[in-house]
TITORRO-693528 format. One line per 2 residues: number of its first residue (from 1); their letters; for each residue z negated, x negated, y of N, C-alpha, C, CB. Coordinates in pm, whole numbers, plus 50000, padded with zeros to 5 digits. Glycine has a CB too. Example, Ala and Ser with C-alpha at 12.3 -4.5 7.8 and 13.67 -1.06 7.14 Angstrom:
BEGIN
1> as> 49220 48681 49431 49220 48770 49550 49220 48680 49670 49095 48869 49553; 49292 48715 49775 49286 48633 49894 49213 48710 50003 49428 48592 49940
! end
This chain:
BEGIN
1> me> 50356 49181 52371 50351 49324 52346 50217 49380 52391 50374 49355 52196; 50221 49498 52448 50096 49563 52487 50012 49589 52363 50124 49696 52563
3> st> 49884 49555 52370 49800 49560 52250 49778 49703 52205 49666 49493 52277; 49742 49718 52077 49712 49849 52024 49595 49910 52099 49683 49842 51874
5> af> 49586 50042 52096 49488 50114 52177 49348 50110 52115 49531 50257 52195; 49331 50032 52010 49202 50029 51943 49187 49894 51875 49187 50145 51841
7> al> 49066 49866 51832 49041 49747 51753 48963 49787 51630 48964 49639 51836; 48997 49726 51520 48928 49751 51394 48867 49621 51345 49024 49811 51288
9> rn> 48747 49630 51293 48685 49508 51241 48748 49468 51108 48534 49528 51224; 48778 49566 51025 48840 49545 50894 48933 49662 50866 48732 49531 50781
11> iv> 49025 49644 50771 49104 49756 50720 49099 49746 50567 49254 49754 50774; 49013 49827 50507 48994 49821 50363 49027 49953 50293 48852 49782 50332
13> sv> 49024 50064 50367 49050 50195 50308 49113 50286 50411 48920 50257 50254; 49212 50365 50370 49275 50458 50464 49178 50568 50506 49400 50519 50403
15> qd> 49072 50588 50428 48973 50690 50463 48903 50657 50595 48870 50703 50352; 48910 50531 50637 48843 50489 50760 48930 50510 50884 48804 50343 50750
17> ls> 49055 50553 50866 49151 50559 50977 49167 50703 51027 49286 50503 50934; 49163 50718 51158 49193 50848 51219 49344 50862 51234 49123 50862 51358
19> ne> 49390 50983 51261 49533 51005 51284 49583 50922 51402 49562 51154 51308; 49501 50914 51506 49540 50836 51624 49556 50688 51589 49436 50852 51736
21> qv> 49466 50636 51508 49476 50495 51468 49599 50471 51380 49350 50453 51393; 49629 50565 51292 49749 50552 51208 49873 50546 51296 49759 50669 51108
23> md> 49882 50637 51392 50000 50640 51478 50007 50515 51566 50000 50766 51565; 49893 50465 51612 49894 50340 51689 49946 50224 51605 49753 50309 51741
25> li> 49906 50218 51479 49955 50112 51391 50105 50125 51368 49881 50116 51257; 50153 50247 51348 50297 50268 51330 50373 50225 51454 50326 50415 51298
27> ks> 50326 50265 51571 50394 50230 51696 50393 50078 51718 50328 50301 51816; 50280 50015 51685 50271 49870 51698 50368 49800 51603 50128 49823 51670
29> aq> 50374 49849 51478 50467 49790 51381 50612 49808 51426 50447 49853 51242; 50645 49924 51482 50780 49945 51532 50813 49851 51647 50798 50091 51576
31> af> 50714 49824 51732 50736 49730 51842 50763 49589 51788 50614 49728 51937; 50687 49547 51688 50715 49417 51625 50855 49415 51566 50610 49385 51516
33> kr> 50895 49525 51507 51028 49534 51445 51138 49519 51551 51045 49668 51369; 51109 49566 51672 51206 49553 51783 51206 49411 51841 51174 49654 51895
35> ge> 51114 49327 51796 51112 49190 51844 51007 49160 51948 51242 49155 51898; 50920 49257 51979 50815 49232 52076 50710 49136 52017 50749 49364 52121
37> ka> 50639 49069 52104 50544 48966 52063 50401 49019 52066 50556 48843 52152; 50317 48956 51988 50176 48996 51983 50106 48957 52112 50105 48932 51863
39> dl> 50007 49038 52149 49926 49011 52266 49788 48965 52220 49916 49136 52358; 49778 48836 52189 49653 48780 52139 49616 48657 52221 49665 48743 51988
41> pe> 49485 48637 52245 49444 48514 52316 49497 48390 52243 49290 48508 52328; 49542 48294 52320 49600 48174 52259 49489 48079 52214 49695 48103 52358
43> rp> 49481 48063 52085 49390 47965 52022 49435 47952 51878 49237 48009 52033; 49401 47846 51811 49438 47836 51668 49372 47948 51588 49396 47698 51611
45> rf> 49451 48013 51504 49400 48121 51420 49434 48092 51274 49458 48259 51465; 49343 48131 51186 49359 48097 51045 49347 48224 50960 49255 47992 51001
47> aa> 49440 48238 50868 49440 48351 50774 49438 48296 50632 49564 48445 50797; 49348 48350 50551 49341 48311 50410 49383 48429 50323 49198 48262 50371
49> nm> 49461 48402 50221 49507 48504 50127 49455 48469 49988 49663 48515 50126; 49386 48564 49925 49326 48540 49794 49361 48657 49702 49170 48522 49805
51> ff> 49450 48634 49608 49501 48740 49522 49457 48716 49377 49656 48750 49532; 49374 48808 49328 49324 48800 49191 49418 48871 49094 49185 48861 49183
53> ed> 49519 48939 49146 49622 49002 49064 49758 48954 49113 49612 49158 49069; 49856 48954 49022 49990 48910 49057 50049 49000 49166 50081 48910 48933
55> st> 50127 48939 49254 50189 49015 49362 50307 48937 49417 50088 49046 49474; 50415 49007 49445 50527 48946 49517 50534 49003 49658 50660 48971 49443
57> rt> 50555 49136 49669 50576 49199 49799 50454 49185 49891 50609 49346 49780; 50338 49230 49845 50221 49231 49933 50180 49091 49974 50104 49302 49866
59> ht> 50173 49001 49876 50129 48864 49904 50224 48793 50000 50117 48785 49773; 50352 48796 49967 50450 48726 50051 50461 48792 50187 50587 48724 49983
61> sf> 50454 48925 50190 50466 48998 50315 50352 48963 50410 50468 49148 50289; 50230 48956 50358 50117 48915 50443 50138 48772 50495 49984 48925 50366
63> av> 50184 48683 50409 50205 48544 50452 50311 48536 50562 50246 48457 50332; 50419 48612 50546 50524 48613 50649 50470 48673 50779 50648 48693 50600
65> ae> 50394 48783 50767 50336 48847 50886 50243 48751 50959 50260 48975 50846; 50160 48680 50884 50069 48583 50945 50145 48472 51015 49975 48525 50839
67> gr> 50251 48424 50950 50333 48320 51011 50401 48367 51138 50436 48271 50914; 50451 48490 51138 50517 48545 51258 50419 48559 51374 50580 48682 51226
69> lg> 50292 48580 51343 50190 48590 51446 50137 48453 51490 50074 48676 51397; 50193 48347 51433 50153 48212 51470 50023 48165 51407 50140 48203 51617
71> mn> 49982 48231 51298 49858 48194 51232 49881 48079 51135 49797 48314 51160; 49779 48001 51113 49781 47900 51008 49743 47968 50877 49685 47780 51041
73> vi> 49830 47961 50777 49812 48037 50653 49754 47948 50545 49946 48098 50607; 49644 47996 50485 49576 47924 50377 49588 48008 50251 49425 47895 50413
75> el> 49653 47955 50150 49666 48027 50023 49556 47981 49929 49807 48003 49959; 49467 48073 49895 49355 48042 49807 49380 48101 49668 49221 48096 49866
77> sp> 49402 48018 49572 49419 48065 49435 49282 48077 49368 49510 47969 49356; 49245 48196 49320 49117 48209 49251 49102 48110 49136 49101 48350 49199
79> eh> 49215 48077 49072 49211 47985 48959 49179 47843 49001 49343 47988 48887; 49195 47813 49130 49169 47677 49178 49066 47676 49290 49299 47612 49226
81> ss> 48978 47775 49288 48872 47782 49388 48736 47768 49319 48879 47915 49467; 48629 47767 49398 48495 47754 49342 48451 47877 49265 48397 47725 49451
83> ik> 48528 47984 49272 48499 48101 49189 48504 48062 49041 48599 48217 49218; 48592 47967 49008 48600 47917 48870 48471 47845 48830 48719 47823 48854
85> kg> 48393 47800 48930 48267 47732 48902 48148 47827 48905 48245 47620 49001; 48176 47954 48930 48068 48052 48933 48031 48103 49070 47950 47995 48871
87> et> 48101 48059 49175 48071 48108 49309 48106 48257 49318 48150 48027 49416; 48021 48333 49383 48048 48476 49400 48152 48496 49510 47918 48553 49433
89> la> 48217 48613 49505 48314 48645 49609 48245 48654 49745 48387 48778 49577; 48122 48703 49746 48047 48710 49872 48023 48571 49929 47913 48781 49851
91> dt> 47993 48473 49843 47972 48337 49893 48102 48274 49941 47908 48250 49784; 48212 48309 49876 48342 48263 49926 48368 48320 50065 48456 48303 49830
93> fl> 48338 48447 50083 48354 48514 50212 48269 48445 50319 48314 48664 50201; 48145 48417 50283 48053 48348 50374 48105 48209 50410 47913 48338 50311
95> tl> 48157 48138 50310 48210 48004 50332 48328 48005 50428 48252 47941 50199; 48421 48097 50406 48540 48102 50491 48505 48137 50635 48641 48203 50436
97> da> 48404 48224 50653 48358 48253 50788 48301 48128 50853 48252 48366 50786; 48221 48053 50778 48160 47932 50832 48265 47827 50870 48063 47873 50731
99> lg> 48376 47827 50796 48483 47730 50823 48575 47773 50937 48566 47709 50697; 48555 47895 50988 48633 47941 51103 48759 48019 51068 48671 47826 51184
101> vd> 48769 48069 50945 48884 48153 50908 48870 48288 50979 48893 48172 50753; 48979 48333 51041 48975 48458 51118 48990 48582 51031 49084 48458 51224
103> tl> 49084 48578 50937 49108 48695 50852 49122 48651 50707 49233 48771 50897; 49075 48737 50618 49088 48715 50475 49153 48837 50413 48949 48686 50409
105> vi> 49262 48815 50341 49330 48922 50267 49299 48903 50120 49485 48920 50293; 49246 49006 50057 49210 48998 49915 49277 49110 49838 49057 49004 49897
107> rh> 49332 49077 49722 49366 49177 49620 49277 49149 49500 49520 49172 49582; 49216 49256 49447 49120 49239 49339 49136 49352 49238 48976 49235 49393
109> ka> 49110 49323 49112 49124 49423 49006 49011 49524 49006 49131 49355 48872; 48899 49494 49072 48783 49584 49071 48791 49684 49184 48653 49503 49081
111> dd> 48764 49811 49155 48755 49912 49259 48641 49877 49354 48734 50054 49198; 48664 49897 49484 48559 49883 49586 48497 49743 49589 48450 49985 49563
113> yy> 48571 49641 49550 48517 49504 49551 48465 49466 49690 48625 49404 49506; 48519 49530 49792 48493 49490 49930 48357 49538 49984 48602 49540 50018
115> lp> 48293 49632 49918 48170 49690 49974 48059 49586 49995 48119 49800 49882; 48031 49497 49897 47929 49394 49924 47968 49298 50035 47902 49314 49797
117> ll> 48098 49276 50053 48142 49187 50160 48118 49250 50296 48291 49152 50144; 48143 49380 50307 48118 49448 50433 47968 49451 50465 48174 49590 50428
119> dl> 47887 49468 50361 47741 49465 50382 47697 49328 50435 47666 49497 50251; 47753 49221 50376 47719 49085 50419 47768 49062 50562 47781 48981 50324
121> qe> 47887 49108 50591 47943 49094 50725 47854 49161 50829 48085 49153 50731; 47805 49280 50797 47719 49354 50888 47582 49286 50901 47702 49498 50840
123> el> 47526 49244 50788 47392 49184 50788 47387 49057 50870 47348 49155 50646; 47490 48971 50856 47489 48840 50922 47579 48835 51045 47531 48734 50824
125> nl> 47640 48949 51079 47731 48957 51194 47840 48849 51186 47652 48942 51326; 47908 48844 51072 48012 48745 51051 48133 48775 51140 48055 48741 50903
127> ni> 48206 48671 51174 48324 48686 51260 48452 48713 51182 48342 48562 51344; 48455 48682 51055 48575 48697 50974 48608 48845 50954 48557 48626 50838
129> hl> 48739 48875 50948 48787 49012 50927 48847 49023 50787 48892 49053 51035; 48831 49140 50726 48878 49160 50589 48988 49264 50585 48761 49203 50498
131> ln> 49098 49230 50518 49207 49323 50492 49221 49337 50341 49341 49275 50557; 49221 49461 50295 49230 49489 50152 49376 49493 50109 49160 49622 50118
133> gg> 49415 49399 50023 49551 49396 49970 49567 49478 49844 49591 49255 49942; 49465 49559 49812 49469 49645 49693 49348 49620 49606 49597 49623 49613
135> dg> 49276 49730 49571 49160 49715 49482 49173 49811 49364 49028 49742 49559; 49189 49754 49245 49193 49831 49121 49277 49956 49131 49054 49867 49081
137> rg> 49213 50070 49099 49278 50201 49114 49237 50269 49244 49244 50291 48994; 49179 50192 49337 49116 50250 49455 49208 50273 49573 49007 50164 49498
139> qh> 49229 50169 49654 49300 50182 49780 49406 50073 49795 49201 50176 49898; 49511 50108 49869 49614 50009 49904 49661 50043 50046 49736 50011 49801
141> ps> 49576 50013 50147 49607 50059 50282 49736 50005 50341 49497 50023 50372; 49770 49879 50316 49892 49825 50378 50018 49889 50319 49897 49673 50361
143> qc> 50019 49915 50188 50134 49983 50128 50145 50125 50180 50123 49983 49975; 50033 50194 50190 50033 50330 50242 50087 50333 50384 49891 50388 50238
145> ll> 50041 50243 50468 50082 50244 50608 50229 50207 50625 49996 50149 50688; 50281 50115 50544 50423 50085 50554 50507 50201 50501 50456 49956 50476
147> dl> 50455 50273 50401 50524 50393 50354 50531 50497 50466 50453 50452 50231; 50418 50515 50535 50416 50613 50645 50508 50571 50758 50273 50630 50697
149> mt> 50513 50443 50787 50606 50393 50888 50750 50427 50850 50590 50241 50906; 50784 50407 50724 50920 50434 50676 50952 50583 50685 50937 50385 50531
151> iy> 50857 50667 50648 50877 50812 50657 50889 50855 50803 50759 50887 50588; 50806 50799 50890 50809 50836 51032 50941 50796 51096 50691 50771 51107
153> ee> 50993 50681 51058 51123 50638 51111 51233 50739 51076 51161 50499 51058; 51217 50803 50961 51318 50897 50914 51306 51034 50981 51307 50913 50763
155> fn> 51182 51084 50992 51161 51223 51034 51093 51238 51170 51079 51294 50930; 51031 51132 51219 50963 51133 51348 50842 51226 51352 51059 51173 51455
157> hf> 50792 51266 51237 50671 51347 51228 50626 51351 51082 50696 51494 51284; 50505 51401 51059 50452 51421 50924 50419 51567 50897 50327 51335 50903
159> dg> 50378 51637 51001 50334 51775 50987 50445 51861 50928 50289 51832 51123; 50417 51925 50815 50514 52013 50752 50608 51948 50653 50593 52077 50855
161> lh> 50608 51815 50645 50693 51749 50545 50639 51778 50405 50701 51596 50570; 50728 51783 50308 50689 51800 50168 50714 51669 50095 50767 51919 50101
163> va> 50607 51607 50047 50615 51478 49979 50573 51495 49834 50527 51372 50049; 50657 51453 49742 50622 51454 49599 50585 51313 49557 50740 51508 49514
165> iv> 50470 51299 49493 50425 51169 49438 50434 51181 49287 50277 51131 49486; 50517 51097 49225 50558 51118 49087 50534 50993 49003 50705 51158 49080
167> gd> 50464 51011 48889 50452 50900 48795 50312 50880 48742 50498 50775 48859; 50272 50754 48735 50144 50713 48677 50035 50729 48782 50150 50565 48626
169> ik> 50001 50853 48813 49914 50885 48925 49771 50836 48902 49912 51035 48949; 49719 50855 48784 49580 50821 48755 49549 50674 48783 49549 50852 48611
171> ns> 49646 50587 48760 49622 50443 48771 49671 50385 48904 49689 50372 48657; 49712 50470 48997 49781 50422 49116 49695 50429 49241 49907 50501 49137
173> rv> 49666 50313 49300 49599 50309 49430 49695 50355 49540 49546 50167 49461; 49827 50336 49518 49926 50383 49614 49923 50535 49623 50068 50334 49575
175> ar> 49914 50602 49507 49910 50748 49505 49789 50799 49581 49907 50800 49360; 49674 50739 49556 49550 50788 49619 49555 50769 49771 49427 50717 49561
177> sn> 49594 50650 49815 49597 50622 49958 49698 50712 50030 49632 50474 49983; 49817 50726 49974 49918 50809 50037 49881 50956 50038 50051 50791 49968
179> aq> 49825 51005 49928 49784 51145 49924 49680 51174 50031 49729 51181 49784; 49585 51083 50047 49479 51103 50146 49535 51107 50289 49375 50993 50135
181> ll> 49616 51008 50325 49663 51003 50463 49770 51106 50493 49715 50865 50494; 49859 51132 50399 49965 51230 50424 49907 51370 50446 50063 51233 50308
183> tq> 49811 51409 50365 49750 51540 50385 49671 51543 50516 49658 51576 50267; 49606 51433 50550 49533 51424 50675 49627 51443 50795 49460 51289 50685
185> lg> 49751 51394 50781 49849 51403 50888 49929 51533 50887 49945 51286 50879; 49900 51623 50791 49962 51754 50792 50077 51774 50696 50009 51783 50924
187> at> 50106 51675 50613 50213 51691 50514 50162 51772 50394 50265 51553 50468; 50254 51836 50325 50225 51901 50197 50256 51802 50086 50306 52033 50179
189> vs> 50160 51778 50000 50178 51681 49892 50176 51752 49758 50068 51571 49897; 50272 51720 49672 50274 51768 49535 50278 51647 49442 50397 51862 49509
191> fs> 50231 51669 49320 50228 51561 49221 50308 51603 49099 50083 51526 49182; 50366 51501 49033 50436 51527 48908 50438 51400 48825 50581 51577 48935
193> gp> 50489 51414 48702 50491 51303 48608 50424 51345 48478 50422 51179 48667; 50392 51249 48392 50324 51283 48266 50185 51340 48294 50313 51158 48176
195> ey> 50154 51452 48233 50023 51513 48257 49910 51425 48209 50014 51650 48189; 49934 51341 48107 49828 51255 48057 49799 51141 48154 49866 51198 47921
197> wy> 49881 51120 48255 49853 51021 48360 49820 51090 48492 49972 50927 48378; 49777 51211 48486 49735 51282 48608 49584 51291 48610 49799 51425 48615
199> dp> 49526 51268 48727 49382 51276 48746 49351 51404 48823 49327 51149 48822; 49270 51494 48765 49240 51621 48833 49176 51603 48970 49149 51702 48747
201> sf> 49120 51486 48999 49060 51466 49131 49165 51473 49242 48989 51331 49137; 49292 51457 49207 49400 51465 49307 49428 51610 49347 49527 51401 49252
203> ss> 49372 51706 49276 49399 51847 49307 49350 51886 49446 49334 51936 49204; 49259 51807 49503 49214 51836 49639 49321 51807 49743 49088 51756 49671
205> fg> 49424 51733 49704 49532 51698 49796 49657 51783 49775 49568 51553 49781; 49678 51836 49655 49799 51914 49629 49809 51955 49483 49922 51836 49670
207> ef> 49916 52028 49453 49935 52084 49319 50016 51990 49231 50005 52220 49328; 49992 52001 49100 50074 51932 49001 50186 52028 48962 49990 51888 48874
209> vp> 50312 51981 48973 50429 52066 48954 50530 51993 48866 50494 52106 49091; 50597 52060 48771 50701 51994 48693 50808 51934 48784 50765 52093 48594
211> ld> 50855 51816 48750 50946 51743 48837 51070 51824 48873 50988 51614 48771; 51131 51888 48776 51256 51959 48805 51236 52083 48891 51323 51999 48676
213> dl> 51111 52126 48907 51081 52234 49000 51062 52182 49143 50956 52310 48955; 51049 52051 49156 51025 51990 49287 51150 51933 49352 50923 51883 49273
215> ve> 51243 51887 49272 51353 51802 49320 51426 51863 49439 51451 51777 49209; 51452 51992 49436 51532 52055 49542 51449 52096 49664 51603 52176 49488
217> kv> 51317 52069 49660 51228 52119 49766 51165 52011 49852 51120 52201 49705; 51186 51884 49821 51108 51779 49887 51186 51710 49998 51064 51675 49786
219> dv> 51110 51656 50092 51167 51568 50193 51155 51422 50150 51097 51589 50328; 51047 51392 50079 51023 51255 50033 50987 51259 49885 50911 51185 50116
221> mm> 51061 51184 49806 51030 51166 49664 50971 51027 49649 51158 51185 49573; 50840 51021 49626 50770 50893 49619 50743 50861 49472 50637 50897 49700
223> ll> 50814 50765 49419 50801 50726 49279 50694 50618 49264 50936 50677 49223; 50627 50620 49150 50522 50522 49120 50560 50440 48999 50386 50592 49097
225> rv> 50524 50313 49002 50547 50227 48886 50455 50265 48771 50526 50079 48924; 50509 50262 48650 50425 50277 48531 50342 50150 48518 50512 50303 48400
227> qh> 50210 50164 48523 50121 50048 48531 50061 50018 48393 50009 50071 48634; 50142 49957 48310 50098 49927 48173 49972 49841 48171 50210 49857 48096
229> er> 49957 49754 48271 49842 49662 48271 49710 49736 48291 49859 49557 48380; 49713 49860 48337 49590 49937 48357 49565 50037 48244 49596 50010 48490
231> hn> 49655 50043 48146 49635 50134 48033 49553 50062 47927 49771 50183 47975; 49445 50126 47882 49368 50064 47776 49442 50076 47643 49228 50127 47765
233> ae> 49394 50006 47542 49464 50001 47413 49478 50139 47351 49391 49908 47318; 49375 50222 47366 49379 50356 47307 49487 50441 47374 49243 50425 47320
235> ea> 49493 50435 47508 49596 50509 47580 49735 50462 47539 49577 50494 47731; 49755 50331 47534 49885 50277 47500 49928 50319 47361 49884 50125 47510
237> se> 49833 50320 47267 49864 50360 47130 49898 50508 47122 49748 50329 47039; 49819 50591 47191 49839 50736 47185 49972 50777 47246 49726 50808 47255
239> qq> 50009 50714 47357 50127 50760 47428 50257 50704 47369 50117 50720 47574; 50251 50589 47300 50369 50528 47240 50485 50531 47341 50409 50602 47109
241> fs> 50465 50460 47450 50556 50466 47564 50699 50430 47525 50508 50373 47673; 50792 50510 47573 50935 50484 47557 50999 50490 47694 51002 50586 47458
243> at> 51060 50380 47737 51125 50376 47868 51234 50481 47879 51183 50237 47894; 51310 50498 47772 51418 50596 47772 51366 50738 47787 51500 50584 47643
245> dy> 51260 50771 47712 51203 50905 47721 51142 50930 47858 51097 50925 47612; 51072 50829 47911 51011 50846 48043 51118 50873 48148 50929 50720 48081
247> he> 51225 50794 48145 51331 50811 48245 51395 50949 48234 51438 50701 48228; 51414 50995 48113 51476 51127 48094 51388 51239 48146 51506 51149 47945
249> ky> 51257 51227 48126 51165 51335 48163 51114 51325 48306 51048 51337 48069; 51091 51201 48356 51019 51186 48482 51087 51092 48582 50881 51135 48454
251> gi> 51202 51037 48547 51269 50943 48636 51372 51009 48725 51333 50835 48557; 51412 50937 48830 51521 50984 48914 51651 50924 48860 51499 50944 49064
253> nq> 51725 51011 48793 51857 50974 48743 51962 51034 48837 51879 51025 48594; 52088 51018 48801 52195 51066 48890 52188 51217 48909 52331 51026 48834
255> ar> 52160 51290 48801 52157 51436 48811 52047 51482 48907 52135 51500 48672; 51928 51425 48898 51820 51463 48989 51849 51414 49130 51684 51407 48940
257> yd> 51905 51297 49142 51942 51244 49273 52036 51341 49344 52008 51105 49260; 52133 51392 49273 52232 51483 49332 52172 51616 49374 52345 51507 49234
259> rl> 52060 51653 49317 51994 51780 49350 51899 51769 49470 51918 51832 49231; 51870 51648 49513 51780 51631 49626 51841 51691 49753 51748 51482 49647
261> pe> 51759 51747 49842 51812 51799 49969 51883 51689 50048 51699 51859 50053; 51969 51730 50137 52050 51635 50213 51963 51536 50290 52141 51709 50310
263> qa> 51850 51583 50346 51767 51497 50430 51667 51414 50351 51694 51580 50531; 51658 51436 50221 51551 51375 50141 51571 51224 50127 51545 51439 50003
265> ii> 51459 51153 50117 51460 51010 50091 51374 50981 49969 51411 50930 50215; 51400 50866 49905 51324 50822 49789 51252 50693 49824 51416 50803 49665
267> ch> 51122 50689 49794 51042 50569 49817 50986 50518 49685 50928 50598 49917; 50960 50390 49679 50898 50327 49563 50825 50202 49611 51004 50291 49451
269> pg> 50696 50185 49576 50621 50070 49627 50662 49937 49565 50475 50091 49603; 50734 49941 49451 50769 49818 49383 50650 49757 49309 50826 49719 49483
271> pi> 50675 49672 49213 50807 49642 49160 50863 49760 49080 50802 49517 49072; 50991 49778 49086 51056 49888 49015 51081 49850 48870 51189 49927 49085
273> nr> 51047 49939 48779 51095 49929 48642 51229 50001 48638 50992 49992 48538; 51335 49926 48646 51469 49986 48653 51498 50066 48526 51577 49877 48674
275> dv> 51560 50180 48547 51594 50273 48439 51470 50330 48371 51682 50205 48335; 51357 50324 48441 51235 50392 48397 51200 50495 48505 51115 50290 48373
277> ef> 51140 50449 48617 51114 50542 48727 51241 50574 48806 51008 50484 48821; 51333 50481 48808 51446 50489 48900 51569 50431 48830 51416 50412 49034
279> as> 51678 50508 48825 51801 50456 48766 51845 50331 48841 51913 50563 48768; 51882 50227 48768 51913 50099 48830 52020 50110 48938 51956 50000 48725
281> el> 52123 50190 48912 52235 50201 49006 52198 50278 49133 52352 50268 48939; 52078 50340 49135 52036 50419 49251 51933 50348 49339 51980 50551 49206
283> vt> 51888 50229 49298 51782 50159 49371 51822 50133 49516 51748 50027 49301; 51949 50106 49540 51997 50083 49677 52094 50192 49721 52063 49946 49689
285> ap> 52086 50310 49660 52172 50422 49698 52134 50473 49838 52160 50537 49594; 52219 50554 49902 52194 50595 50041 52059 50663 50064 52301 50687 50084
287> ks> 52007 50738 49970 51880 50806 49990 51759 50717 49962 51874 50929 49903; 51780 50604 49900 51670 50514 49867 51625 50436 49990 51711 50417 49756
289> ry> 51493 50424 50007 51438 50345 50117 51358 50226 50064 51348 50433 50206; 51384 50186 49941 51309 50078 49877 51318 49949 49957 51360 50055 49736
291> vq> 51438 49908 49997 51454 49783 50073 51393 49797 50212 51603 49745 50084; 51412 49911 50274 51354 49934 50407 51202 49928 50402 51400 50069 50462
293> qm> 51142 49981 50297 50997 49973 50282 50951 49827 50281 50951 50044 50153; 51017 49744 50203 50979 49604 50196 50994 49536 50332 51063 49530 50091
295> hn> 51103 49566 50401 51127 49510 50534 51018 49554 50631 51267 49551 50586; 50986 49683 50628 50883 49737 50718 50745 49680 50688 50879 49888 50708
297> gv> 50724 49637 50564 50593 49585 50525 50549 49467 50608 50594 49547 50381; 50640 49381 50646 50605 49265 50729 50552 49312 50864 50727 49172 50748
299> fm> 50621 49407 50926 50583 49450 51061 50454 49533 51060 50697 49533 51124; 50435 49613 50956 50310 49687 50947 50192 49593 50925 50316 49791 50835
301> rm> 50211 49491 50843 50101 49397 50820 50074 49313 50945 50133 49305 50700; 50177 49286 51025 50154 49222 51154 50066 49312 51242 50290 49192 51224
303> am> 50096 49442 51243 50019 49536 51324 49875 49543 51278 50082 49675 51319; 49853 49541 51147 49716 49545 51094 49640 49419 51132 49718 49561 50941
305> le> 49704 49304 51118 49639 49177 51154 49605 49174 51302 49729 49057 51117; 49699 49217 51385 49673 49218 51530 49557 49311 51563 49801 49261 51607
307> av> 49551 49426 51496 49445 49523 51525 49307 49466 51496 49467 49651 51445; 49291 49397 51384 49158 49343 51354 49124 49223 51441 49149 49304 51206
309> mh> 49225 49148 51483 49198 49031 51567 49167 49068 51711 49315 48936 51563; 49185 49195 51747 49145 49242 51879 49001 49288 51880 49236 49354 51925
311> d> 48935 49283 51764 48794 49328 51756 48705 49242 51845 48743 49323 51610
! end
């Protein structure tokens, strides 16, 4: 396959990507989806994956993408690494570079965990490339880019689309990454869900609107998982979460599904809390793109890996 029109040293935040780079990544991912091959110099390549938080889609998708690119995949469990002995993440990064690892994918519970690693990379001119598999409530570039790929496949543009991001916004790195890139690409973004899980900092990207005022107006309904693991004890106690109440007030049930415009699609980053954000019987309904998103994730992550390896 003809290589992407640019090279990136790392992909850690969507804030670092221009519109041209986003579109190049989408086009590259679509080419991989058509069966085209990567254009990389032939030599042994090694990818390490280190996930400090549980993951099915992102972790497995990166591993499959690395395998499709012919990379040797190294799974590093934090629980069975020298981090358990007190080694810093920066020293792990330094070690993997010294051992000849080409790319490192990390998911971490801390926001901006990658900043000291980038400083070290710059200071010592390390050869290893870093891909952010998600940091705390911060960024999730690969999920954002696969979401954009899925939306682009549907509409062939972003400018003028109306995207609603609904749910646990305050705790969602998916919400932040998508809001940033979608508005940058010309889409109109609205937010909805429980007001106690809304962060006013999102107001720079769009308005907060009651869900039932949005349903008939959107092109994309982007649902977010309720992230109980990020709610502190006080929040959990105050809100007294009820799955039934949440689904009734903020979920996509059959009645709301039927009110969506004909062209509208529903996205969800997964894992889905069935009958909470999304009625179980609608997860694979005609307007849902949940399975397509997961499928596209492999090809987008291939495009991201290829882009950094062209550096």
